[in-house]
gemmi code that builds the backbone of each chain (N, CA, C; Angstrom):
import gemmi

chains = {
    "A": [
        ("ASP", (22.615, 193.074, 164.130), (21.528, 193.680, 163.539), (21.041, 193.055, 162.263)),
        ("ALA", (19.630, 193.336, 161.828), (19.001, 192.533, 161.129), (19.473, 193.065, 159.314)),
        ("ASP", (19.671, 192.212, 158.379), (19.833, 192.823, 157.491), (18.695, 193.854, 156.572)),
        ("VAL", (17.258, 193.555, 156.799), (16.037, 193.724, 156.576), (14.972, 194.398, 157.935)),
        ("THR", (15.029, 195.486, 158.136), (14.672, 195.983, 159.163), (13.028, 196.716, 158.968)),
        ("GLN", (11.912, 196.238, 159.481), (10.766, 196.848, 159.361), (10.262, 197.663, 160.698)),
        ("THR", (9.367, 198.750, 160.911), (8.844, 199.154, 161.714), (7.509, 199.668, 161.475)),
        ("PRO", (6.583, 199.670, 161.819), (6.782, 198.884, 163.626), (6.424, 197.524, 163.127)),
        ("ARG", (6.776, 196.739, 164.291), (6.758, 195.420, 164.374), (5.158, 195.121, 164.637)),
        ("ASN", (4.451, 195.871, 165.407), (3.032, 195.504, 165.521), (2.416, 196.795, 165.798)),
        ("ARG", (1.025, 196.773, 164.840), (0.587, 198.222, 165.285), (-1.010, 197.830, 165.318)),
        ("ILE", (-1.902, 198.502, 166.212), (-3.109, 198.297, 166.136), (-3.690, 199.833, 166.117)),
        ("THR", (-4.563, 199.902, 164.828), (-5.033, 201.037, 164.351), (-6.486, 201.068, 164.254)),
        ("LYS", (-6.947, 202.177, 163.899), (-8.387, 202.089, 163.550), (-9.082, 202.608, 162.583)),
        ("THR", (-10.003, 202.319, 162.086), (-10.423, 202.253, 160.589), (-10.639, 203.862, 160.209)),
        ("GLY", (-9.731, 204.185, 158.937), (-10.039, 205.427, 158.366), (-8.310, 206.205, 158.832)),
        ("LYS", (-7.823, 205.725, 159.791), (-6.353, 206.139, 159.837), (-5.257, 205.884, 158.798)),
        ("ARG", (-4.382, 207.246, 158.734), (-3.356, 206.634, 157.553), (-1.981, 206.005, 158.461)),
        ("ILE", (-1.777, 204.897, 157.982), (-0.548, 204.196, 158.476), (0.438, 203.853, 157.287)),
        ("MET", (2.008, 203.711, 158.104), (3.061, 203.869, 157.286), (3.952, 202.568, 157.944)),
        ("LEU", (4.140, 201.584, 157.416), (5.199, 200.587, 157.682), (6.580, 200.989, 156.684)),
        ("GLU", (7.348, 201.147, 157.475), (8.576, 201.327, 156.903), (9.981, 199.977, 156.769)),
        ("CYS", (10.486, 200.044, 155.787), (11.731, 199.211, 155.273), (12.943, 199.695, 155.774)),
        ("SER", (14.261, 199.269, 155.979), (15.689, 199.834, 155.891), (16.073, 198.228, 155.218)),
        ("GLN", (17.061, 198.431, 154.529), (17.950, 197.018, 154.603), (19.549, 197.674, 154.192)),
        ("THR", (20.467, 196.833, 154.545), (21.865, 197.287, 154.456), (22.342, 196.099, 153.593)),
        ("LYS", (21.657, 195.383, 152.677), (22.282, 194.474, 151.898), (22.697, 195.117, 150.731)),
        ("GLY", (22.706, 196.434, 150.547), (22.735, 197.228, 148.844), (22.035, 196.520, 148.055)),
        ("HIS", (20.951, 195.860, 148.073), (20.373, 195.542, 146.662), (19.251, 196.493, 146.173)),
        ("ASP", (19.228, 196.282, 145.119), (18.407, 197.269, 144.057), (16.673, 197.143, 144.491)),
        ("ARG", (16.605, 195.936, 144.376), (15.250, 195.246, 144.182), (14.536, 195.274, 145.673)),
        ("MET", (13.750, 195.725, 145.853), (12.689, 195.811, 146.780), (11.401, 195.219, 147.018)),
        ("TYR", (10.952, 194.588, 147.629), (9.075, 194.247, 147.472), (8.358, 194.195, 148.722)),
        ("TRP", (7.324, 194.927, 148.730), (6.005, 194.404, 149.766), (5.452, 193.292, 149.717)),
        ("TYR", (5.049, 192.603, 150.361), (4.361, 191.177, 150.602), (2.966, 191.600, 151.543)),
        ("ARG", (1.993, 190.669, 151.540), (1.001, 190.755, 152.406), (0.472, 188.965, 152.692)),
        ("GLN", (0.766, 188.936, 153.909), (0.377, 187.554, 154.281), (-1.545, 187.416, 155.025)),
        ("ASP", (-1.643, 186.520, 154.832), (-3.358, 186.194, 155.045), (-2.830, 184.301, 155.268)),
        ("PRO", (-3.603, 184.440, 156.196), (-3.768, 182.790, 156.412), (-4.515, 182.075, 155.449)),
        ("GLY", (-3.921, 180.987, 154.895), (-4.510, 180.364, 153.620), (-4.394, 180.871, 152.328)),
        ("LEU", (-4.011, 182.153, 152.362), (-3.469, 182.922, 150.850), (-2.118, 183.073, 150.551)),
        ("GLY", (-1.159, 182.426, 151.447), (-0.244, 182.984, 151.229), (0.578, 184.312, 151.185)),
        ("LEU", (1.802, 184.256, 150.532), (2.105, 185.785, 150.471), (1.704, 186.402, 148.932)),
        ("ARG", (1.141, 187.656, 149.148), (0.734, 188.391, 148.181), (1.761, 189.628, 147.730)),
        ("LEU", (2.083, 190.047, 146.370), (2.753, 191.567, 146.531), (1.675, 192.470, 146.059)),
        ("ILE", (2.256, 193.288, 146.772), (1.548, 194.407, 147.037), (2.348, 195.668, 145.599)),
        ("TYR", (3.589, 195.673, 145.858), (4.391, 196.508, 145.508), (6.032, 196.162, 145.441)),
        ("TYR", (6.542, 196.655, 144.419), (7.798, 195.854, 144.342), (8.296, 197.055, 143.680)),
        ("SER", (10.136, 197.458, 143.817), (10.515, 198.518, 143.175), (12.281, 197.847, 142.864)),
        ("PHE", (12.305, 198.104, 141.515), (14.035, 197.829, 141.029), (14.749, 198.851, 141.636)),
        ("ASP", (14.283, 199.981, 141.403), (15.478, 200.956, 141.729), (14.634, 201.997, 142.044)),
        ("VAL", (15.541, 203.207, 142.712), (14.780, 204.467, 143.370), (14.049, 205.395, 142.160)),
        ("LYS", (14.343, 204.879, 141.000), (12.834, 205.389, 140.576), (12.103, 204.470, 139.906)),
        ("ASP", (11.836, 203.894, 139.852), (11.059, 202.300, 139.707), (10.238, 201.980, 140.494)),
        ("ILE", (8.982, 201.981, 140.515), (7.872, 201.532, 141.359), (6.658, 200.850, 140.362)),
        ("ASN", (6.406, 199.907, 140.995), (5.271, 198.840, 140.206), (4.426, 198.702, 141.120)),
        ("LYS", (3.111, 198.212, 140.906), (2.110, 197.517, 141.482), (2.018, 196.236, 141.422)),
        ("GLY", (1.583, 195.428, 142.112), (1.496, 194.370, 142.043), (0.103, 193.634, 142.250)),
        ("GLU", (-0.073, 192.384, 142.635), (-1.543, 191.544, 142.239), (-2.319, 192.504, 143.082)),
        ("ILE", (-2.055, 192.765, 144.133), (-3.402, 193.932, 145.341), (-2.707, 195.021, 145.842)),
        ("SER", (-2.742, 196.104, 144.979), (-1.935, 197.193, 145.232), (-3.306, 198.158, 145.644)),
        ("ASP", (-4.129, 197.729, 145.283), (-5.400, 198.977, 145.791), (-5.558, 198.797, 146.886)),
        ("GLY", (-5.585, 200.566, 147.520), (-5.559, 200.602, 149.085), (-4.168, 200.939, 149.569)),
        ("TYR", (-3.133, 200.705, 148.636), (-1.689, 200.979, 149.307), (-0.932, 201.950, 148.291)),
        ("SER", (0.067, 202.588, 148.954), (0.685, 203.322, 148.044), (2.358, 203.213, 148.681)),
        ("VAL", (3.151, 203.486, 148.307), (4.787, 203.139, 148.638), (5.442, 204.466, 148.015)),
        ("SER", (6.475, 204.556, 148.600), (7.385, 205.543, 148.410), (9.083, 204.890, 148.485)),
        ("ARG", (10.063, 204.840, 147.709), (11.179, 204.344, 147.633), (11.993, 205.570, 147.924)),
        ("GLN", (12.396, 205.894, 149.360), (13.329, 207.200, 149.744), (14.578, 207.279, 149.301)),
        ("ALA", (15.298, 205.958, 148.962), (16.438, 205.688, 148.723), (16.771, 204.386, 148.702)),
        ("GLN", (18.136, 204.344, 147.816), (18.271, 202.772, 147.566), (17.908, 201.535, 149.203)),
        ("ALA", (18.089, 201.939, 149.684), (18.233, 201.379, 151.307), (16.376, 201.385, 152.094)),
        ("LYS", (15.527, 202.143, 151.262), (14.386, 202.001, 152.225), (13.193, 202.322, 151.301)),
        ("PHE", (12.146, 201.373, 151.811), (11.137, 201.631, 150.921), (9.917, 201.530, 151.887)),
        ("SER", (9.260, 202.399, 151.790), (8.054, 202.339, 152.696), (6.709, 201.900, 152.402)),
        ("LEU", (5.794, 201.397, 152.990), (4.463, 201.119, 152.370), (3.145, 202.089, 153.230)),
        ("SER", (2.862, 202.699, 152.404), (1.173, 203.439, 153.397), (0.096, 202.903, 152.998)),
        ("LEU", (-0.568, 203.207, 154.157), (-2.234, 203.017, 153.800), (-2.976, 204.280, 154.189)),
        ("GLU", (-3.512, 205.022, 153.108), (-4.070, 206.469, 153.199), (-5.090, 205.993, 153.906)),
        ("SER", (-5.642, 205.236, 154.091), (-7.260, 205.214, 155.059), (-7.389, 203.578, 155.259)),
        ("ALA", (-6.923, 203.342, 156.145), (-6.899, 201.828, 156.678), (-8.697, 201.136, 157.010)),
        ("ILE", (-8.965, 199.754, 156.194), (-9.772, 199.485, 156.736), (-9.292, 198.159, 157.116)),
        ("PRO", (-10.604, 197.751, 158.025), (-10.336, 196.348, 158.700), (-9.946, 195.275, 157.778)),
        ("ASN", (-10.159, 194.727, 156.806), (-9.769, 194.270, 155.813), (-8.298, 193.896, 155.163)),
        ("GLN", (-7.804, 194.879, 155.778), (-6.286, 195.348, 155.756), (-5.311, 194.416, 156.707)),
        ("THR", (-5.887, 194.191, 157.575), (-5.709, 193.430, 158.908), (-4.776, 192.151, 158.558)),
        ("ALA", (-3.464, 192.066, 158.424), (-2.620, 190.919, 157.689), (-1.211, 191.400, 158.564)),
        ("LEU", (-0.430, 190.066, 157.996), (1.173, 190.073, 158.500), (1.846, 191.371, 156.845)),
        ("TYR", (2.448, 191.975, 157.243), (2.862, 192.489, 155.849), (4.793, 192.256, 156.017)),
        ("PHE", (5.526, 191.805, 155.257), (6.599, 191.739, 154.773), (7.353, 192.522, 153.785)),
        ("CYS", (8.348, 192.881, 154.226), (9.410, 193.789, 153.432), (10.606, 192.707, 152.952)),
        ("ALA", (11.071, 192.878, 151.518), (11.993, 191.848, 150.900), (12.593, 192.628, 150.117)),
        ("THR", (13.954, 191.744, 149.986), (15.009, 192.627, 149.553), (15.430, 191.395, 148.199)),
        ("ARG", (16.127, 191.527, 147.382), (17.058, 190.252, 146.465), (18.174, 191.382, 145.739)),
        ("GLY", (19.079, 190.603, 145.701), (20.263, 190.602, 144.899), (20.318, 189.981, 143.462)),
        ("GLY", (20.834, 188.911, 143.497), (20.595, 188.063, 142.183), (19.747, 186.788, 142.863)),
        ("GLY", (19.793, 186.409, 143.792), (19.045, 184.897, 144.168), (17.435, 185.284, 144.806)),
        ("GLU", (17.627, 184.738, 145.745), (16.765, 184.760, 146.937), (16.090, 185.527, 147.629)),
        ("LEU", (15.054, 185.824, 147.780), (14.472, 186.991, 148.718), (14.739, 186.914, 150.237)),
        ("PHE", (15.286, 188.105, 150.410), (15.927, 188.188, 152.054), (14.610, 188.813, 152.396)),
        ("PHE", (14.070, 188.597, 153.747), (12.621, 188.939, 154.385), (13.230, 189.750, 155.391)),
        ("GLY", (12.119, 190.659, 155.749), (12.357, 191.445, 156.978), (11.714, 190.387, 158.103)),
        ("GLU", (11.175, 191.077, 159.161), (10.832, 190.010, 160.259), (9.241, 190.114, 160.099)),
        ("GLY", (8.714, 191.025, 159.517), (6.891, 191.381, 159.464), (7.158, 192.325, 160.364)),
        ("SER", (5.589, 192.987, 160.086), (4.853, 193.974, 160.529), (3.514, 193.606, 160.689)),
        ("ARG", (3.034, 193.425, 161.994), (1.865, 192.894, 162.244), (0.574, 194.191, 162.172)),
        ("LEU", (-0.436, 194.235, 161.384), (-1.103, 195.211, 161.643), (-2.672, 194.670, 161.865)),
        ("THR", (-2.762, 195.674, 162.663), (-4.530, 195.297, 162.792), (-5.421, 196.376, 162.956)),
        ("VAL", (-6.123, 196.328, 161.878), (-7.327, 197.767, 162.025), (-8.495, 197.274, 161.980)),
        ("LEU", (-8.664, 198.120, 163.519), (-9.986, 198.199, 164.225), (-11.204, 198.667, 163.409)),
    ],
    "B": [
        ("ALA", (1.629, 184.388, 132.769), (1.615, 184.450, 133.954), (2.355, 183.038, 134.577)),
        ("GLN", (2.217, 183.432, 135.886), (3.290, 182.183, 136.416), (2.028, 181.432, 137.708)),
        ("LYS", (2.206, 180.638, 138.309), (1.622, 179.984, 139.537), (2.023, 179.055, 140.383)),
        ("VAL", (2.102, 179.118, 141.347), (2.314, 178.158, 141.839), (1.168, 177.853, 143.315)),
        ("THR", (1.062, 176.031, 143.081), (0.023, 175.130, 143.641), (0.630, 174.433, 144.965)),
        ("GLN", (0.162, 174.643, 145.905), (0.654, 173.843, 147.231), (-0.824, 173.408, 147.313)),
        ("ALA", (-1.261, 171.969, 146.991), (-2.525, 171.565, 147.256), (-2.907, 171.199, 148.816)),
        ("GLN", (-1.617, 171.092, 149.406), (-1.480, 170.454, 150.955), (-1.716, 171.222, 151.715)),
        ("THR", (-2.996, 171.567, 152.424), (-2.946, 172.914, 153.354), (-2.565, 172.783, 154.691)),
        ("GLU", (-2.553, 171.693, 155.254), (-2.195, 171.030, 156.557), (-1.872, 169.742, 156.742)),
        ("ILE", (-0.435, 169.171, 157.050), (0.069, 167.650, 157.505), (0.183, 167.641, 158.682)),
        ("SER", (-0.308, 166.674, 159.340), (0.028, 166.388, 160.286), (0.567, 165.168, 160.536)),
        ("VAL", (1.836, 164.856, 161.418), (2.385, 163.272, 161.537), (3.273, 163.587, 163.183)),
        ("VAL", (3.653, 162.115, 162.952), (4.093, 161.962, 164.630), (5.573, 162.218, 163.873)),
        ("GLU", (6.362, 162.451, 165.134), (7.572, 162.731, 165.094), (8.713, 161.589, 164.598)),
        ("LYS", (9.625, 161.443, 163.690), (10.135, 160.564, 163.140), (9.834, 159.655, 161.949)),
        ("GLU", (8.437, 160.945, 161.802), (7.895, 160.049, 159.950), (8.297, 160.963, 159.183)),
        ("ASP", (8.780, 160.110, 157.820), (8.794, 160.987, 156.673), (7.732, 161.506, 156.138)),
        ("VAL", (7.981, 163.042, 155.417), (6.792, 163.443, 155.051), (7.205, 164.077, 153.862)),
        ("THR", (6.246, 164.088, 152.855), (6.688, 165.278, 151.384), (5.846, 166.108, 151.389)),
        ("LEU", (6.007, 167.414, 150.990), (5.378, 168.645, 150.890), (5.212, 168.850, 149.558)),
        ("ASP", (4.235, 168.658, 148.551), (4.079, 169.385, 147.608), (3.678, 170.692, 146.988)),
        ("CYS", (4.692, 170.513, 145.172), (4.891, 172.018, 144.830), (4.444, 171.701, 143.420)),
        ("VAL", (3.842, 172.236, 143.014), (3.431, 172.437, 141.294), (3.554, 173.298, 140.744)),
        ("TYR", (4.208, 173.734, 139.454), (4.657, 175.490, 139.287), (3.587, 175.384, 137.553)),
        ("GLU", (3.355, 176.623, 137.265), (3.144, 176.607, 136.041), (3.949, 177.920, 135.554)),
        ("THR", (4.375, 178.004, 134.286), (5.428, 179.417, 134.130), (5.444, 178.602, 132.194)),
        ("ARG", (5.586, 179.833, 131.519), (5.760, 179.769, 130.227), (7.609, 180.276, 130.286)),
        ("ASP", (7.779, 180.492, 131.222), (9.385, 180.641, 130.639), (10.619, 179.397, 130.908)),
        ("THR", (11.491, 179.771, 129.813), (12.112, 178.466, 129.885), (13.386, 178.569, 131.374)),
        ("THR", (13.608, 179.947, 131.668), (14.444, 179.757, 132.633), (13.632, 180.645, 133.900)),
        ("TYR", (13.952, 179.457, 134.644), (12.957, 180.065, 135.980), (13.995, 179.864, 137.222)),
        ("TYR", (13.578, 180.042, 138.587), (14.323, 179.446, 139.650), (13.133, 179.197, 140.520)),
        ("LEU", (13.193, 178.308, 141.552), (12.036, 177.703, 142.096), (12.891, 178.035, 143.586)),
        ("PHE", (12.105, 177.833, 144.493), (12.121, 178.142, 146.411), (11.601, 177.703, 146.896)),
        ("TRP", (12.091, 177.011, 148.407), (11.353, 176.824, 149.410), (11.822, 177.437, 150.568)),
        ("TYR", (10.763, 178.017, 151.364), (10.981, 178.856, 152.636), (10.179, 178.287, 153.635)),
        ("LYS", (10.823, 178.383, 154.495), (10.136, 178.229, 156.068), (9.938, 179.104, 157.191)),
        ("GLN", (8.720, 178.786, 157.454), (7.971, 180.146, 158.368), (7.831, 179.423, 159.670)),
        ("PRO", (8.795, 179.603, 160.610), (8.490, 178.877, 161.928), (7.128, 179.893, 162.958)),
        ("PRO", (6.815, 179.110, 163.931), (5.646, 179.825, 164.467), (5.977, 180.937, 164.845)),
        ("SER", (7.327, 181.309, 165.269), (7.852, 182.661, 165.328), (7.736, 184.034, 164.394)),
        ("GLY", (6.776, 183.576, 163.201), (6.863, 184.464, 162.087), (7.929, 184.245, 161.066)),
        ("GLU", (9.094, 184.534, 161.407), (10.106, 184.968, 160.139), (10.122, 184.126, 159.211)),
        ("LEU", (10.014, 184.693, 157.947), (10.719, 183.684, 156.657), (12.026, 183.075, 156.352)),
        ("VAL", (11.860, 181.641, 156.586), (13.435, 181.431, 156.594), (13.688, 180.538, 155.057)),
        ("PHE", (14.797, 181.463, 154.060), (15.061, 180.767, 152.947), (15.776, 179.150, 153.109)),
        ("LEU", (15.191, 178.278, 152.283), (15.583, 176.725, 152.518), (16.730, 176.545, 151.146)),
        ("ILE", (16.127, 176.400, 150.209), (16.902, 176.548, 148.861), (16.374, 177.183, 147.712)),
        ("ARG", (17.380, 177.394, 147.053), (17.254, 177.322, 145.553), (17.577, 176.676, 144.281)),
        ("ARG", (16.570, 176.471, 143.077), (17.136, 176.028, 142.067), (16.704, 176.132, 140.776)),
        ("ASN", (17.376, 176.279, 139.958), (17.228, 176.722, 138.714), (16.930, 175.669, 137.725)),
        ("SER", (16.254, 175.905, 136.556), (15.118, 175.687, 135.758), (15.949, 174.579, 135.025)),
        ("PHE", (17.497, 174.549, 134.863), (18.499, 174.096, 133.852), (19.245, 172.739, 134.865)),
        ("ASP", (19.043, 172.809, 135.933), (19.714, 172.322, 136.901), (18.384, 170.649, 137.946)),
        ("GLU", (18.119, 169.983, 137.264), (17.290, 168.615, 137.998), (17.708, 167.890, 138.677)),
        ("GLN", (19.047, 168.047, 139.290), (19.621, 167.042, 140.206), (18.643, 167.379, 141.621)),
        ("ASN", (18.716, 166.084, 142.208), (17.963, 166.239, 143.447), (19.130, 166.869, 144.309)),
        ("GLU", (18.449, 167.647, 145.462), (19.370, 167.817, 146.260), (18.993, 167.292, 147.840)),
        ("ILE", (20.063, 166.985, 148.594), (20.240, 166.697, 149.925), (20.702, 167.300, 150.883)),
        ("SER", (20.142, 167.879, 151.937), (21.098, 168.819, 153.129), (20.338, 168.384, 154.504)),
        ("GLY", (20.928, 167.387, 154.906), (20.716, 166.974, 155.981), (19.550, 165.795, 155.949)),
        ("ARG", (18.486, 166.232, 156.694), (16.898, 165.353, 156.781), (16.453, 166.237, 155.560)),
        ("TYR", (16.611, 167.050, 154.845), (16.193, 167.461, 153.697), (16.214, 167.271, 152.500)),
        ("SER", (15.108, 166.931, 151.560), (15.795, 166.436, 150.482), (14.615, 167.798, 149.507)),
        ("TRP", (14.949, 167.446, 148.107), (14.299, 168.077, 147.234), (14.328, 167.765, 146.136)),
        ("ASN", (12.891, 167.173, 145.321), (12.949, 166.232, 144.231), (12.189, 167.486, 143.001)),
        ("PHE", (13.155, 168.213, 142.340), (12.758, 168.650, 140.933), (12.524, 167.703, 139.837)),
        ("GLN", (11.655, 168.292, 139.227), (10.996, 167.172, 137.934), (10.315, 167.994, 136.982)),
        ("LYS", (10.935, 168.581, 136.023), (10.373, 169.382, 134.947), (9.015, 168.805, 134.104)),
        ("SER", (9.390, 167.477, 134.344), (8.252, 166.593, 133.254), (6.929, 167.061, 133.739)),
        ("THR", (7.164, 167.027, 135.206), (5.449, 166.804, 135.786), (5.825, 168.523, 136.509)),
        ("SER", (6.321, 169.405, 136.309), (6.439, 171.023, 136.711), (6.539, 170.515, 138.484)),
        ("SER", (6.987, 169.655, 139.026), (7.045, 169.785, 140.451), (8.751, 169.936, 141.366)),
        ("PHE", (8.431, 170.275, 142.254), (9.639, 170.651, 143.198), (9.231, 170.209, 144.311)),
        ("ASN", (9.085, 168.897, 144.647), (8.692, 168.578, 145.934), (9.639, 168.271, 147.010)),
        ("PHE", (9.442, 168.582, 148.519), (10.134, 168.897, 149.396), (9.638, 167.790, 150.427)),
        ("THR", (10.946, 166.935, 150.986), (11.224, 165.814, 151.913), (11.794, 166.011, 153.029)),
        ("ILE", (10.944, 165.497, 154.375), (11.852, 165.982, 155.352), (11.967, 164.117, 156.190)),
        ("THR", (13.064, 163.936, 156.120), (12.798, 162.591, 156.604), (13.147, 162.390, 158.160)),
        ("ALA", (12.903, 161.460, 159.138), (12.688, 161.597, 160.642), (12.231, 163.162, 161.085)),
        ("SER", (10.852, 163.269, 161.108), (10.755, 164.323, 161.501), (10.390, 164.886, 162.366)),
        ("GLN", (10.762, 166.220, 163.335), (11.045, 166.620, 164.667), (10.242, 167.521, 164.583)),
        ("VAL", (10.008, 167.586, 166.046), (9.057, 169.158, 166.460), (9.378, 170.156, 166.021)),
        ("VAL", (10.812, 170.222, 166.192), (11.175, 171.644, 165.420), (10.883, 171.738, 163.979)),
        ("ASP", (10.540, 170.914, 163.272), (9.743, 170.694, 161.460), (8.931, 171.843, 161.654)),
        ("SER", (8.079, 171.708, 162.959), (6.707, 172.364, 162.773), (6.700, 173.838, 162.227)),
        ("ALA", (6.050, 174.013, 161.235), (6.506, 175.307, 160.783), (5.317, 175.784, 159.201)),
        ("VAL", (5.074, 176.742, 158.854), (4.967, 176.738, 156.981), (5.422, 176.963, 155.947)),
        ("TYR", (5.526, 176.189, 155.347), (6.312, 175.763, 154.341), (5.924, 176.396, 153.049)),
        ("PHE", (6.478, 177.195, 152.651), (6.584, 177.924, 151.251), (6.897, 177.710, 150.196)),
        ("CYS", (6.234, 177.563, 148.821), (7.015, 177.056, 147.982), (7.003, 178.179, 146.702)),
        ("ALA", (8.181, 178.676, 146.072), (7.957, 180.002, 145.175), (8.385, 180.085, 144.090)),
        ("LEU", (8.436, 180.453, 143.108), (8.337, 180.340, 141.597), (8.934, 182.172, 141.098)),
        ("ARG", (9.968, 182.239, 140.653), (10.823, 183.509, 139.760), (10.718, 183.153, 138.379)),
        ("GLY", (10.458, 183.626, 137.199), (10.419, 183.514, 136.350), (11.051, 184.765, 135.539)),
        ("GLY", (10.987, 185.081, 134.718), (11.469, 186.046, 133.405), (10.630, 187.350, 133.891)),
        ("SER", (9.938, 187.323, 134.520), (9.400, 188.757, 134.776), (10.306, 189.480, 136.331)),
        ("TYR", (11.340, 188.457, 136.972), (11.673, 188.459, 138.043), (10.789, 188.872, 139.338)),
        ("ILE", (9.649, 188.538, 138.883), (8.799, 188.731, 140.159), (8.452, 187.464, 141.085)),
        ("PRO", (8.871, 187.171, 142.112), (8.392, 186.030, 142.954), (7.180, 185.965, 143.157)),
        ("THR", (6.692, 184.828, 142.917), (5.556, 184.145, 143.345), (4.989, 182.910, 144.167)),
        ("PHE", (4.663, 182.968, 145.393), (4.529, 182.189, 146.250), (3.011, 181.239, 146.387)),
        ("GLY", (3.021, 180.067, 146.339), (2.175, 179.214, 146.780), (1.369, 179.513, 148.272)),
        ("ARG", (0.032, 179.153, 148.374), (-0.480, 179.538, 149.514), (0.021, 178.620, 150.941)),
        ("GLY", (1.508, 178.089, 150.588), (1.699, 177.194, 152.236), (1.547, 176.160, 152.291)),
        ("THR", (2.039, 175.286, 152.983), (1.451, 174.251, 153.845), (1.924, 174.048, 155.355)),
        ("SER", (0.735, 174.080, 156.140), (1.480, 173.971, 157.235), (1.585, 172.485, 157.945)),
        ("LEU", (2.928, 172.441, 158.470), (3.127, 171.133, 159.063), (3.113, 170.996, 160.664)),
        ("ILE", (2.533, 169.876, 161.012), (2.596, 169.750, 162.410), (3.061, 168.539, 162.534)),
        ("VAL", (4.272, 168.765, 163.500), (4.651, 167.538, 164.019), (4.484, 167.263, 165.279)),
        ("HIS", (3.765, 165.916, 165.773), (3.456, 165.881, 166.983), (4.628, 165.015, 168.145)),
        ("PRO", (4.747, 165.296, 168.994), (5.875, 164.141, 169.723), (5.034, 163.139, 169.985)),
    ],
}
model = gemmi.Model(1)
for chain_id, residues in chains.items():
    chain = gemmi.Chain(chain_id)
    for i, (resn, *xyz) in enumerate(residues, 1):
        res = gemmi.Residue()
        res.name, res.seqid = resn, gemmi.SeqId(i, " ")
        for name, pos in zip(("N", "CA", "C"), xyz):
            atom = gemmi.Atom()
            atom.name, atom.element = name, gemmi.Element(name[0])
            atom.pos, atom.b_iso = gemmi.Position(*pos), 0.0
            res.add_atom(atom)
        chain.add_residue(res)
    model.add_chain(chain)
structure = gemmi.Structure()
structure.add_model(model)
structure.setup_entities()
């Protein structure tokens, strides 16, 4: 089983729908991150959390919200999806060194 | 603020050629870490290397090597004798005192047979 698991892996939805992307990890790390990847733009940080009671906005948090339900779980929500939120989303965790990424969630908003 | 620049958007080579991927960074922190990740066509992100700001020794791992130069704020990645399986998008990243990793825009490497 993967250390960082994202669900769903692929999702197609319509404009205005609420979407939740879930992330769970078995690495025991406190730090968790949500990134968005768009072609040519690299990975941009949406939100991050350093422990269960700590939630922080990244550089592109508008239109998104998060919930840290437990040390192992960090969910990303799009309250009202719009087409320019079509992207590949990655959850990541970090202990002391590098980031460990999930396999990504590809979201398409029509 | 910290910034990572990967000026090469796409590089195309023929198998067995050597190729260098450039990474230039900006940070005001004296302690920081640099990383390279690989994203093959399957989409996952694979960690390749971490280097801290106090260790300027070059590193070699098989056909991969990394050149860290603080004087030019660069952390370049060279693949020797490239192979088709090296085709991927490569990301350089920086983590400083804020503990927030910042990524470059990535370089797409295409290795032709």
